[in-house]
N, C-alpha and C positions, 0 to 999 in steps of 0.2 A: 308189522306195526311200527317198529322203530323208524324205518325209512319214511313211512307216511307222516309220523309226527315231526320228523326233521324237515320234511318238505313243507308241511303246513307252517312250521315256525319261520321258515325262510319266506313263505308267501305273506306272512304277517308284517314283514319289515316294510315293504312298499306301502301297505295299507296304513301302517302306523305313521310313516313319514308323510304320506299324502294327507291324512286326516289332521295331524298336528300342524302341518304347513298351511293348510287352508285356514284353520282357526288363527294361526299366528299372523297371516297376511290380513285377515279381517280386522284384527285388533291393532296392528302396527302400520299397515300400508294404507288403510282407508283414511280419509281426511279426519283430522282431530288430533290434538296434541294433549297427551295425558299430563304433561308437566304444566302447560298453560291452564289446563282445566282445574288444577289445584288452586290457582289464584282467583278463579272466578272473574268478577268484574274489576278487580283491583289491578292497578298497574304494577308490573314487576320488572325489575331491571333485566334487560336482555342478557347481561353477563351472568346473572344468577340462573336464568333458564338454560343457558349454554352449559353452565357448570353442572347442573343437575342431569342434563342429557348426557354429558360425558361420563358422569358417575354411573349411570345405569346403562350406558352403551347405546343410547338412542340416537347418537350422532353418527353411528356407523351405517353402512349400506344394509338394506333389509336382509339380504342373503347372509351377510356376516352375523347379523343379530340372531338369525335362526340357527346357524351353525354353533354359535356360542351357547344358545339355549340347549341344543342337543348335547353338547359337550358337558355342560354343567348338569344336565338332567341325569346322565349316566353316572355322575358322581353324587347323586342324591340331592342336588340343589335345584329347586323349582323357581328360584328367583326371589325377589324382594318387592314388597309393596312400596310404592312411592309415598303415599300419604302417611301411613302408620309406621313405616320403616321396619315392619315385621317381615320375617321370612315367610314366603308363601307356604313352605312345608309346615310351619307351625299353624298357619290358618287352616290348612287342610286337615291336620291332625286334630284340631279342635272341633271342626264341623263334620268331618267325614264319619266318625262313629255314630253320630245322631242319624245321618241319612242312611247308613248301613242298617241300623236297627229298624228304621221306618221302611226301607225297601225290603228287608228280610221279612218283616211282619206282613207287608203287602204281598210278597211273593208266596209265602206259605198259605195265606188266605186265598190267593188266586188258585194255587194248585189244589188245595183241599176242596174248596167250594166249587170252583170251575169244573174240575174233572168229575166230581160227584154229580153235579147237576147235569152235565153232558151225558154221563152214563145212564142216569135215570131216564132222561128224555130219549136217548138213542135206542134203548132197549124196547121202547114203546113208541116208535116213530108215528107221527100223524095222530097221536092221541091228545087228550085234553092237556095233560102235563107237558107234552112236547110243545104244543102251541103256546102254552103259558110261558115256557122257558124262552121261546123265540120272541115273544112279546116283551118279556122282562129284559132280555139282552139288547133288543132293539132300542128300548128306552134308555138303557145305560150307554149305549154307543152314541146315541143322538144327543145326549145331554153333556155339555161342556163340564170339565172337572171343577172349574171355579163356581159354576152354578150349583152343582151337586154339593160342593163343599159348604157353600153358604146355607143351602137348605138343611143339610145335616147339622150344621152348627146351630142354626136357628131353632130347630125342633128339639134336638137332644140336649143342647146346652142352655138355651135361653127359655124355651117353653117347658120342657120336662125337667131341666136342671139335673140331669143325670151325670154329666161330665162338665169339666171346665171348658170354656170356649177356646182358650189358647193354651198352648203347650208351654210349660215352664222351661227354664234354662236346663234343669236336670234331665228333662225329656224321658221320664220313666216309661216303662212298658205299658202301664195302664193308660197313660196320657196319649200314647201313640195309636190306640185302637181306632179312634174315630178318623184321624187323618190317614191311617193305613187303609182303612176300608174305602175311603174316597179315592185314594191313589190306586187301589187295586180294582176299582169298579170297571174301568174300560178293559183291562187285561182279563178280568174274570169273564166278561161278556164274550170276548173273542175265544178264550179257552173253552168255555161251555159250548159255544156254537161249533168250534172245531172238533171237540170230542164227540158231540152229538152226531155230526155228519160222518165222522170216521167210524163210529160204532154202527150206525145205521147201514153204511155201505158194506162193512165187513161181515155183518150178520147175513148178508145174501151171498157171501163168497162160497166157493166150492169146498174149501177146507173146513168151513163151519158145518156144512152138511155132512161131511165125512166124519167129523168129531161126534156129531149127534148120532149118526148111523152106527158108530162103534159102541155106543152106549155109555160114553163118558159122563161123569156127573156134571150137572149144569154149572156148579161152582168152578170146576176145573175148566170147562169150556169157556166160560166168561172171564174168569180170573187169569187164565194162562194164554189160551189161544187167541181169544178176542182182544183182550186188553193189550197184549204185547204188540200185536200188529197195528192196533188202532192208536197207540201212543206215539208213533214215530213223528207224524206231523205236529202233534201237541208238544213234544219235547223240542222240536225245532223252534217253535214259537216261544216257548218258555226260555230257551237259551238266549235268544235275542232280547227277551223282555226284561232280563235282569238289568241290563244297561239302560233300557227305556225307563224302568221304574226309578232309577237313580237320576236320570236326566229329566224326567217328567215331574220330579218332585218340586220343581221351581214354583209352580202354581200352588200346589198343595201346601208347601211350606210357607208360602206367602199368606194363604188364607188362615192357617192355624198358627202362624208366628213360630214356626219350628226353626231353630237356629242350626240349620244344616247346610249341606252343599248347595242346594237350590237357592236358598235365600242369600247365601254368600255370593254366588254367581250374579244374581240379580243386582245386589248392591255394588259389586265390582264393575258391572257394565255401566251403571250410572256414574261411577267415578272414572271410567275408562282405565281401570286397573288391569292392563293387559296380561301382566304376569300371573295374576290370580286366575283369570278366566282360562288362559292357556294351560296353566298347571292342573286345574280341576278337569278340564276337558281331556287332557292327556291321560289322567287317571281313569276317566270313564272309558276312553278308547281301549286302554289295557284290559279293563273289565270285560268289554265287548269281545275282544280277541280271545281272552281266556275262556269265556263262556262258549264262544263258537267252537273252539277246539274241543272242549269237553262234550258238547252236543254231538259232534262228529264221532267221537269215541264211544258215546252211549248207543249209537246206532247198532253197533255190532253186538251189544248186550241185548238190545230189544229184538233184533232180527239176526239169528245165527247165520243166515244166508249171506249177510254182508261181511266181506273180508277186505282188509286193507293191505295193499302190496307195498 
């Protein structure tokens, strides 16, 4: 196990470098000058522009800028915003907890509701409730998140007046229920379908017939034998979905005015604040890599036949 973890950690290095380098090149190598963008239509002295570029290292070759970013990153320095002069680490520390709460809420909702609906439908495949689940999930998959967000906001906030339409700066847990449900809708549909298919397939497996022939209680057959084998593909999806929920919060946070990572990235893209975008994406990449490693280790827990050399 130890050698496997060490090998996986080494494999993460090129993935991390490749992901951050791609985003870095998109922000700094593509046409567009973040320093000139601050001035807008106003005329600025070229000497001032050159001075600002030298201050933030934008006058250096792109490869040197990236190496400087990695060197500073390992020291805990994510860079500095050009417009506000704020350290990017402070911006992330302010917005990140809100997105973490939103993503955590959505993830828990996805796990509980998605797996429960999938198990209920999978145990009675081709039944009325199974077809009803497939229809519901198809509707959630086909509907864009911003459309669903505005519909939920319209009915529950403006028509029924059960909740506030926008989330306040404090972003309390009760205010995040509606945006979390919208954010989790697509993931919930996939988890429910994946669980339903896996349950229905494993019900026809030989080991299930053997368990029934042995006279084991139905609760043990379903809760231990069926669920453990059926959850492997679901856990794989949920592991990658953690990062997806955080990255996909851009649209949801925009609809509900949540002051989180997604809205911060959107605003930074408009101002071409490359340091902010690269810093946030770097954090999301690290979350993806950590979740991927955790999922691989959970395989051995779900299926004892899996062993890591």
